[in-house]
C-alpha positions in Angstrom: -11.8 18.8 -8.3 -10.4 18.5 -4.8 -12.9 18.4 -2.0 -11.6 19.6 1.4 -13.6 19.8 4.6 -12.7 22.6 7.1 -15.1 21.6 9.9 -12.6 19.4 11.7 -9.9 22.0 11.4 -12.2 24.8 12.7 -13.2 22.6 15.7 -9.6 21.8 16.4 -8.6 25.5 16.3 -11.5 26.3 18.7 -10.4 23.6 21.1 -6.7 24.8 20.9 -7.8 28.3 21.8 -9.7 27.1 24.8 -6.9 25.0 26.2 -4.3 27.7 25.6 -6.5 30.2 27.4 -6.6 27.9 30.4 -2.8 27.5 30.4 -2.7 23.9 29.3 0.3 22.8 27.2 -0.6 21.1 24.0 1.5 18.5 22.3 1.9 19.1 18.6 -0.2 16.8 16.4 1.9 14.8 13.8 1.3 16.0 10.3 -0.1 13.9 7.5 3.3 13.7 5.9 4.9 12.5 9.1 2.3 9.7 9.4 2.6 8.7 5.7 3.9 5.4 4.5 5.8 4.7 1.2 3.8 3.7 -1.8 4.2 3.0 -5.5 2.1 4.9 -8.2 0.6 2.5 -10.7 -0.9 3.5 -14.0 -4.3 2.5 -15.3 -6.2 2.8 -18.5 -9.9 2.0 -18.7 -12.7 2.5 -21.2 -15.9 3.4 -19.3 -19.2 2.7 -21.1 -22.2 4.0 -19.3 -25.4 1.9 -19.6 -28.3 3.1 -17.5 -32.1 3.2 -17.4 -32.7 6.6 -15.7 -30.1 9.1 -16.8 -28.4 9.8 -20.1 -25.0 11.6 -20.4 -23.2 13.4 -23.2 -19.8 11.9 -23.6 -18.1 15.1 -22.4 -20.5 15.3 -19.5 -19.7 11.7 -18.5 -16.0 12.3 -18.8 -16.2 15.4 -16.5 -18.1 13.6 -13.8 -15.8 10.6 -13.9 -12.8 12.8 -13.5 -14.3 14.3 -10.4 -15.0 10.9 -9.0 -11.5 9.6 -9.7 -9.9 12.5 -7.8 -12.2 12.3 -4.8 -11.7 8.5 -4.7 -7.9 8.8 -4.4 -6.5 8.9 -7.9 -3.5 11.2 -8.5 -4.4 14.8 -9.3 -3.3 14.4 -12.9 -6.0 11.9 -13.7 -7.6 12.3 -17.1 -11.0 11.4 -18.3 -11.7 12.2 -22.0 -14.8 11.7 -24.1 -14.7 8.4 -26.0 -15.8 7.5 -29.5 -19.5 8.5 -29.3 -22.2 8.7 -31.9 -23.5 12.1 -30.6 -21.6 15.4 -30.9 -20.3 17.6 -28.0 -22.9 18.3 -25.4 -25.6 16.0 -26.8 -26.9 13.0 -24.9 -25.7 9.6 -26.0 -27.4 6.4 -25.1 -24.0 4.6 -24.8 -21.8 7.5 -23.6 -18.2 6.4 -23.0 -15.0 8.0 -21.6 -11.4 7.0 -21.8 -9.8 7.1 -18.3 -6.0 7.4 -17.7 -5.0 7.7 -14.0 -2.5 6.7 -11.4 -3.3 5.1 -8.0 -1.1 4.7 -5.0 -0.4 1.2 -3.6 1.5 0.6 -0.3 4.9 -0.8 -1.1 4.2 -4.0 0.8 1.1 -4.7 -1.4 2.5 -3.5 -4.8 2.7 -6.2 -7.5 4.7 -3.8 -9.7 7.8 -2.3 -8.2 9.1 -0.1 -11.0 6.4 2.7 -10.7 7.0 6.2 -9.3 7.4 6.3 -5.5 5.1 8.4 -3.4 3.9 8.9 0.2 0.4 7.9 1.1 -2.1 7.8 3.9 -5.5 6.1 4.4 -8.3 8.7 4.3 -12.1 8.3 4.4 -14.2 9.0 1.4 -18.0 9.5 1.3 -20.0 9.7 -1.9 -23.6 11.0 -1.5 -25.9 13.6 -3.0 -23.9 16.9 -3.3 -20.7 15.2 -2.1 -18.9 16.0 -4.3 -21.0 19.1 -5.0 -21.9 18.1 -8.6 -23.3 14.7 -7.6 -27.1 14.5 -8.0 -29.8 11.9 -7.7 -29.6 11.2 -11.4 -26.0 10.0 -11.0 -27.1 7.0 -8.9 -26.5 4.4 -11.7 -23.2 6.1 -12.5 -22.0 5.6 -8.9 -23.1 1.9 -9.1 -21.0 1.4 -12.2 -18.1 3.4 -10.9 -18.2 1.2 -7.7 -18.2 -2.0 -9.7 -15.8 -1.2 -12.5 -13.4 1.6 -11.4 -13.2 1.4 -7.6 -11.5 -2.0 -7.7 -8.6 -0.4 -9.5 -7.9 1.9 -6.6 -6.5 0.8 -3.2 -9.5 0.8 -0.8 -10.7 -0.9 2.3 -13.7 -0.9 4.7 -16.2 -0.4 1.9 -19.7 0.4 3.2 -22.2 0.6 0.4 -25.9 1.4 0.8 -26.5 2.8 -2.6 -29.9 2.0 -4.0 -31.0 3.1 -7.5 -34.6 3.0 -8.6 -34.8 2.3 -12.4 -36.6 4.9 -14.6 -37.0 7.5 -11.8 -34.8 9.7 -9.7 -37.0 9.9 -6.6 -36.3 7.1 -4.2 -32.7 6.6 -5.3 -30.1 6.8 -2.6 -26.3 7.4 -3.1 -24.5 6.2 0.0 -21.0 4.8 -0.6 -18.3 5.1 2.0 -14.7 3.7 2.0 -11.1 4.4 2.9 -8.7 5.0 0.1 -4.9 5.0 0.1 -4.1 8.4 -1.4 -1.3 10.9 -1.6 -0.5 12.4 1.8 -1.3 16.2 1.9 1.9 18.2 2.2 4.1 15.2 1.5 7.3 16.1 -0.4 7.3 14.9 -4.0 9.5 11.8 -4.4 10.9 12.1 -7.9 12.1 8.8 -9.4 15.8 8.7 -10.4 16.3 9.7 -14.0 18.9 8.3 -16.4 20.2 10.3 -19.3 17.9 10.2 -22.3 19.3 8.1 -25.2 21.0 10.0 -28.0 21.0 8.6 -31.5 22.3 10.8 -34.3 21.0 10.1 -37.9 22.3 11.7 -41.0 20.3 11.5 -44.3 22.3 9.7 -47.0 19.6 10.1 -49.7 18.9 13.8 -49.5 15.7 13.4 -47.4 13.9 16.7 -46.7 13.5 18.0 -43.2 9.9 17.0 -43.3 10.7 13.5 -44.3 13.5 13.3 -41.6 11.0 14.3 -38.9 8.5 11.8 -40.1 11.0 9.0 -40.3 12.4 9.8 -36.8 8.9 10.0 -35.3 7.8 6.6 -36.8 11.1 4.9 -35.8 10.9 6.3 -32.3 7.4 4.9 -31.9 8.4 1.5 -33.3 11.5 1.3 -31.1 9.6 2.3 -28.0 6.9 -0.3 -28.7 9.5 -3.0 -29.3 11.6 -2.2 -26.2 9.0 -0.9 -23.7 11.3 2.1 -23.1 9.9 5.6 -23.2 12.6 8.0 -24.3 10.5 11.0 -23.1 10.6 9.6 -19.5 13.9 7.7 -19.1 13.2 6.6 -15.4 16.0 4.6 -13.9 14.2 1.3 -13.1 16.0 -1.9 -12.5 15.7 -3.1 -16.1 15.9 0.4 -17.7 19.5 -0.1 -19.0 18.5 -3.3 -20.9 15.4 -1.7 -22.3 17.3 1.4 -23.3 19.8 -0.7 -25.2 17.0 -2.6 -27.0 15.4 0.8 -27.8 18.6 2.2 -29.3 19.3 -0.9 -31.3 15.7 -0.9 -32.7 15.9 2.8 -33.5 19.3 2.5 -35.3 18.0 -0.5 -37.4 14.8 1.4 -38.4 16.6 4.5 -39.4 19.3 2.6 -41.2 16.7 0.8 -43.3 15.3 4.2 -44.3 18.6 5.5 -45.7 20.3 7.2 -42.7 23.8 6.9 -41.4 23.4 6.3 -37.6 25.9 7.1 -34.8 
């Protein structure tokens, strides 16, 4: 969910109208994209296990709330939060609800420890987490905000954290959600910077032992997975990183060896 406030825009428009009416020339404000700085998208995977005294979540409910928080906190819009391995079924509270998080965060190029991620343009923007901001955030989510702050927020690029969140165990009344920070996130309206792509590897395999189409598909899938794991090269996303050529060669060699061992002629 993307939270956007129109108050500042409305005030700005009202001010513009007043100045124009008085005949005052206005200089154009720079756009967010114009003020953006280059960054690198970095991928994260995290297993979130909720342990609280006051609230209990279903695994799907926890996953939904965490996905909202990720987007608001600056993760890329394709962030995913899926129910983890839980004892309770869909929609039923689980004492140890868990969610599997997969998301990308933007890091300024100067601060990036990994340089082969996808490029992007980012700006620093303020974030405030409090009751009803985002709209679905309630008093009972206080402990969730504490754990999100401690375990997930360090994975994002933030600064100027101002936290006054206070959770009262075993009761919702008296709990306060008050967490403010700045996050380095994608610049609104910034053009997408697609990473350069190299041609996908092509390895042709011909069955020498009369393997059925089903067996061929199974062998190809398993050998693809083994070669990708061994080389660190993803044939579905052949991005042209500095070491991509070497990884691709390792991938193709591993794939050919795997298919050859299973009775295929490889070219």
